[in-house]
N, C-alpha and C positions, 0 to 999 in steps of 0.2 A: 331117330337116332342120328347123331352127328358123326359123320365119317370124314377121314382125311380126304382132301381134294387132290385129284391128279394121280399120276403114276407113282410107284414105289421109288425111293431115292435112286436106285441104280438106273432107273429109266428116265430120271428127271432131265438130264442133259439133252437127250434126244427130243424130249417133249417141248423144250423151250421154244422151238421153232414154230410149234403148231398150237400152243395154248397161251393164254395170258400168264405172265409171270410178275409177281410182286417183288419190289425191292424196298429195303429199309436200311437206315444207318443204325446199327445195333448199339447196345449199351457200352460196347468197347470202342465205339467210334468208327468201326469198319463197315463196309458195304456188304450186305447179304442179299441173296435172292431167296425166294420162298421155299426152297428145299432146306435152307439153314444148315447145310452140311459143313460148309467152310466159307470164309469170306471170299468175295469175288477177287479181292486184292488184299494182301497182308498189311498194307499201310493204313494208318488211321486217316480217315477222310474228313470227318466233320464231327461236331458234338453229337452225343446220343439223341436219336430221334429227329435229327435236323431235317429241314425242308429239303426235298430231293426231286430232281427231274431226271428221267431216264429215257433213252431212245434206243431202238434197234437199228443198227447200221445195216447197209445193204447186204453185207455178207453174213448177217445173223449175229454179229458180235454186239457188245453193249457200249454205250456212252452214257455217263452219269455226271450230274452237276449238283453242287451244293456249296453253301457258304462255310468254309472251313474254320478250324479253330483259330486261325490267324485273321479271320474277318475278310478273307479274299475269296473270289470265285475259284473253286477247285474242280477238276475234271478227272474222272477215271475213264480212260480210253484205251482201245486196243494198241498194244505195243507194235511199233513199226517193224515189219519184216521178221517177226518171231511170235510164237504163241504167248498169251498172257496179256496183262493190263499194266498200264502206267498211270500213276497219279501225278498231276501237275497243277501248280498254281498259275492261273491265267490272269496276269495283271497285278495290281498292287494289293498289299495286305491292308486291313483296317478300313475297307470301304463300306462294310456292312456288319451288323451284329452277327457273331458266329452262330451258325445253325438257322439263320433267318429263313422265313418262307420264300420260295421262289416259284415261278411258273414258266413253262416253256411249251412251244409248239414246233412242229416241223412243217415246212412248206417248200415245195419244189426243190427238194434235195438239200435243204439247209435247216439247221436247228436254231431257234431263237430263244434266249433265256432272259427273263426279266425279274427284277427284285427292287425293293426300296432300300437305299443305302442309309448309313448313319446320318447323313446330312438331310434326310427327308426327300431326296431327289430320286426319281425313277432311273434305274440303270438297265442297259441292254447289252447283250453280247450275241454275236452271230457266228455260226460255224457251218462250213461245208462238210459233207460226208467224204471220208471219215473225219470226225471231229479232231482238231488239233488246236493247241493254243494260238490265239489270234490277236494278241495285243491287249486283251482284257476288256471287261465291261466298261461302257462309257455312259455318263449321265445324259438323259434325253429330256429332262424337265428341270425346272427351277428347284432349288433347295426348299425344304419345308412344305412341299405340296402334300406330302403324306407322312404319317407317323413312321419313324424308323422301325424297320422290321415288320411293317404292315403286310397284310395278305394282298396279292395281286392275281389277276386272271389274264393270262396270255390268250390271244385269239387271232385266228387268221382273218384276212380281209380280201374281198374280191377286187379292191381298188387300190391297195397299197401294200407295203410290207406288213407282216403281222404286227399288231399293236397290243395294248394292255389296258385293262379296266381295273379300277380300284376305288376304295372309299377314302377320300382325302382327309386332311387334318381338321377340316371344318364339318365333317360328317356328310359331305356331298359326294355323289357319284361322279367320277371323272373317267375320261378316256384319253389315251395318248397315242397318236398315229403320226406317221411321216406324211409330209405333203408331197405334191408332184415335184417339187424342187429337191426333195430329199431331206428337208429340215423336219424337225419334230415339233408338234404342237399339242398342248394339253388343254382340253376343253371341259368345263364343268357341265354335267349333263342333268343335274337335278338341283332342287333347292338344298341349302345347308341343313344339317342335323336330321337327315332322313335315316342315317345308319350310324353305327359305332365307328369312329375313325379307325382306319386300318383293318376293319372287320371283314368277315368272310364275304367273298364275291365269286361268282362263276359266270362264264360267258361262252356262248355258242354261236357260230355264224349261221345266219339263215338268209341265203341269197345276198342281197345288197345291204342287209342290216345285221345287227348283232343282238341276240336276246341275252339280257343280263339278269342274273338272280342275285339277291342280297337279303340280309336279315335286317329287319327294322329294329329300332330301339325298343319297341314294345314286345319283341319276341315273336314277330310274325314274319312270314316268308313273302317277299316282294319280287316282282319282275318288271322290267321295262325293255322296250325295243328301241335301240338307238341306231343311228346311221354309222356306217363304218368309216366315214370321212371326218374331216375336222370341224364341220359346222355343227352348232348346237341344235338340239331338237326340242320341240314342245315336251313338257314333262307329263307323260301319260302312263303312270304305273298301274300294275294290277296286283292285288293282294291275294295270296293263295291259302292263307291259313288264319285261324284266330290268334289273337295275342297270347303269348306265353308258350306256344308250341315249340318254338325254336329258341335256343339260347341266343341272346343278343350278341352279334358278332361271330356267330358260329361259322365254322368252315362249311363250304358247300362243294359239291362235285356235280358237273353237268355234262351231258353227252347228247349228240345228235344221232338218232336212229335212222332207219330206212324211211323213205317217203316223207322226209322233213319232220318226223316225229322227234320230240325233245323229252328229256328226262333230267330231273335234278334230284339229288339225294342229300340227306343230312341226318345227323344223329340228334334226335329230339330231346326235349327236357326229361323224358322218361327213359332215355337210354335205348329206345328202339330206333332202328334205321327206317327212315320214311322216304317215300318217293312221290314226286309230283310229275306227271307226264302229260304231254299233248299227243293224244292218240286219235287218229281220224279227225283231226281239226278241233278236238275238244279237250280242255284241261281236266284232268282227273286227279284226285287226291287233295291233300297229302294222305297217303295210305301207309300204314306200318307193314313192312315186308319181313320183319323179324320180331321176336318177342321183345318185351321191355328188358332193359338192363344188359343188353349184349355189348353196349358201348358207353363210354363216358360222354355225357351230353356235349354236343358241339365239336367233337374231335374231328381231325382231318380224315377224309376218305379219298380214295382213288377210284376212278371210274374209267372204263374202256369199252369199246364196241368192236366186235369181230365175229364173223361167221354167224350172224343172226342172233348173237347173244350180247346182253348187257352184263358186264361184270363189275363188281365193286368190292374193295377190300379195305380193311382198317385193322389197327392193332389194339389188342387187349393185353392183359398181363400174361406173358409167355404164350400168347396165342395170336396168330394171324387169321382173322375171320375173312370169309369169302362168301359173297352172295352173287348168284347168277340167275338171270331171267332171259328166256327166249321169247322173242316177239315174232309175229304179232301174237300177243297174249289173248286170253279169253275176253270176250266182250263183258261190259259191265253187267251185273254188279261184280265188285271185287270179292274175294281177295285176289292178290297177285299170286301166280303160281311160279315161285322161284325156289332155288336150291340154296340153303345156307349150310356151310361146312366150315371146318377149321383145320388149321395146321398147328399142332402143338410144337413148341420149340424145346428141343432136348436140353439146352443149356438154360437153367433158370435165370431169369432176369435179363436175358439177351434182348428181348423186346418188352416194352412197357406200354401201359394203357395210354393211348393218344399219340404214340410216335407217328411221324409222317410216313406215308407209303406212296410209292410211285408204281404205276402199272404199265408194263410194256406188252405188246401184242405180237 
């Protein structure tokens, strides 16, 4: 039996400090958390289901980023010196497709937001806590390197400021990092045509390197380990699945667990959420962790790790789905022992199948 996740609505506010909270841009363009009681802020933030990045500030309040209806980077942040939130456009309008995917990470007290602009250039914006408008996002690559509105994966680095990984316009895997002089460099990390241009990619730091996951053109799940610096690497990919299991270009979500264990999740062609994980030094999966048909194939998922639990969520029609798994899990053989639950939205049509979700901890 599927049960609602978390505390009753009256207790949801207190619980936000201690459990993962999902956020989504609803069908009315406003920002909602997973209680769905009322929008976080009454202003329209972005197109329905827009790409979204959220952070928990040091005082427990929220900062959220999206590409707004005017094509600029908008931010919902705590209002200065009084309760509530303020919506602001940071920088120019028209730099990106409204609602475009974006990806963000926090590192040493700052938040870094990345996306592909209309020109096909990578853009970056950086914010100290608490987040405030900072002059707007700036291009960090040449134009045309990636398809406008393509998926990107922000990732931290032990040797430089956080960077970004993506599939370029030629179907090759790329990374963009800052050099020791502070300049940005974009390096091709794979042969061309290994993946759908602008398609799904996820990245997780592993010591001095970055583990990158992407979907091949044949519908298989691939991974490669690349250096976190600007120099190119030999192309040594690993394939995790047979062809046709993953929709080409599907969105992916990856996380680093304890003891350097890794996990990547996706919605397969059968609509089941599947996971591949590196546990005890061995890759396992892809394994279905839900029944088939709980998600539209290839839709965006969010993932987070806290308190010994891996959490993932995604949007269906009028439902926010949630899957949680506590590790270390049982030894092989599978199945995975996880909890799947759902939050039904009281306003019909407020969330739709495949809307982007962001997860804060």
